[in-house]
C-alpha positions in Angstrom: -4.2 3.0 5.8 -1.5 5.5 5.1 -0.6 6.1 8.8 -0.3 2.4 9.7 1.6 1.4 6.6 1.4 -2.0 5.0 3.9 -4.6 6.4 3.0 -7.1 3.7 4.3 -4.6 1.1 7.2 -3.4 3.2 5.7 0.0 4.0 6.3 1.0 7.7 4.0 3.2 9.8 4.6 6.9 9.8 6.5 6.8 13.1 9.1 4.4 11.7 12.0 5.0 9.4 12.4 3.8 5.9 14.7 0.9 6.8 12.9 -0.8 9.7 12.1 -3.9 7.7 15.5 -4.1 6.0 17.4 -3.9 9.3 14.8 -6.1 11.2 14.2 -3.3 13.6 10.9 -3.1 15.5 8.5 -0.4 14.3 7.6 2.5 16.7 4.1 1.7 18.0 1.4 3.9 16.5 -1.3 4.4 19.2 -4.8 5.6 18.6 -4.2 9.0 20.1 -1.4 9.6 17.7 -3.5 8.4 14.8 -6.3 10.8 15.8 -3.8 13.7 15.9 -2.3 12.8 12.6 -5.7 12.4 10.9 -6.5 16.0 11.9 -3.1 17.4 10.9 -0.4 15.2 9.4 2.2 18.0 10.0 1.4 18.2 13.8 4.1 15.8 14.9 7.0 17.2 13.1 8.8 17.3 9.8 10.2 13.7 9.8 6.8 12.2 10.6 5.2 14.3 7.9 7.9 13.2 5.5 7.0 9.6 6.4 3.3 10.4 5.9 4.1 11.6 2.4 6.2 8.5 1.7 3.4 6.2 2.7 0.8 8.2 0.7 2.9 7.9 -2.4 3.4 4.2 -1.9 -0.1 3.2 -0.7 -2.6 5.7 -2.2 -3.5 4.5 -5.7 -4.5 8.0 -6.7 -0.7 8.8 -6.5 0.1 6.4 -9.3 1.8 8.2 -12.2 -0.2 8.4 -15.4 2.5 6.5 -17.3 2.2 3.6 -15.0 -1.6 3.6 -15.1 -1.6 3.6 -18.9 0.9 0.7 -18.9 -1.2 -1.3 -16.5 -4.4 -0.7 -18.6 -2.5 -1.6 -21.8 -1.1 -4.8 -20.4 -4.5 -5.8 -18.9 -6.3 -5.2 -22.2 -3.6 -7.1 -24.2 -3.1 -10.1 -22.0 -4.0 -13.6 -23.3 -7.5 -14.7 -22.2 -6.0 -18.0 -20.9 -3.8 -16.0 -18.5 -6.9 -14.5 -16.8 -7.8 -18.0 -15.5 -4.6 -17.8 -13.3 -5.9 -14.9 -11.2 -8.2 -16.8 -8.9 -5.7 -19.6 -7.9 -3.0 -17.0 -7.4 -5.2 -14.9 -5.0 -6.2 -18.1 -3.1 -2.6 -19.2 -2.8 -1.4 -15.8 -1.6 -4.4 -15.5 0.8 -5.7 -12.2 -0.7 -9.1 -12.4 0.9 -10.2 -8.9 0.2 -9.2 -9.2 -3.5 -11.0 -12.5 -3.8 -14.3 -10.7 -2.9 -13.9 -8.7 -6.1 -12.0 -11.2 -8.3 -14.5 -10.7 -11.1 -13.2 -7.2 -11.6 -9.8 -8.7 -12.5 -10.9 -11.2 -15.1 
């Protein structure tokens, strides 16, 4: 979720600064009442939080991926060796990507 960020990818929640993981600082807690407020109006809590919202949207929302990057991903996928596709399932198991394992057939 854009508001909560993604700690596994190093994306902090919208109430926290860009450097919280780098400096080892604790994130500012994001409570449900603030989530509700931000869902209705991301600009409602000020300019800095809205900037953080836009940061997270760009980093998490796949619809924000630039076309050049999309084309490169598709090109690389279509031109990979068939033998490399057999490495996807063990990788996802090793990295404990449970949600991706449910749709692993889409990757291979």
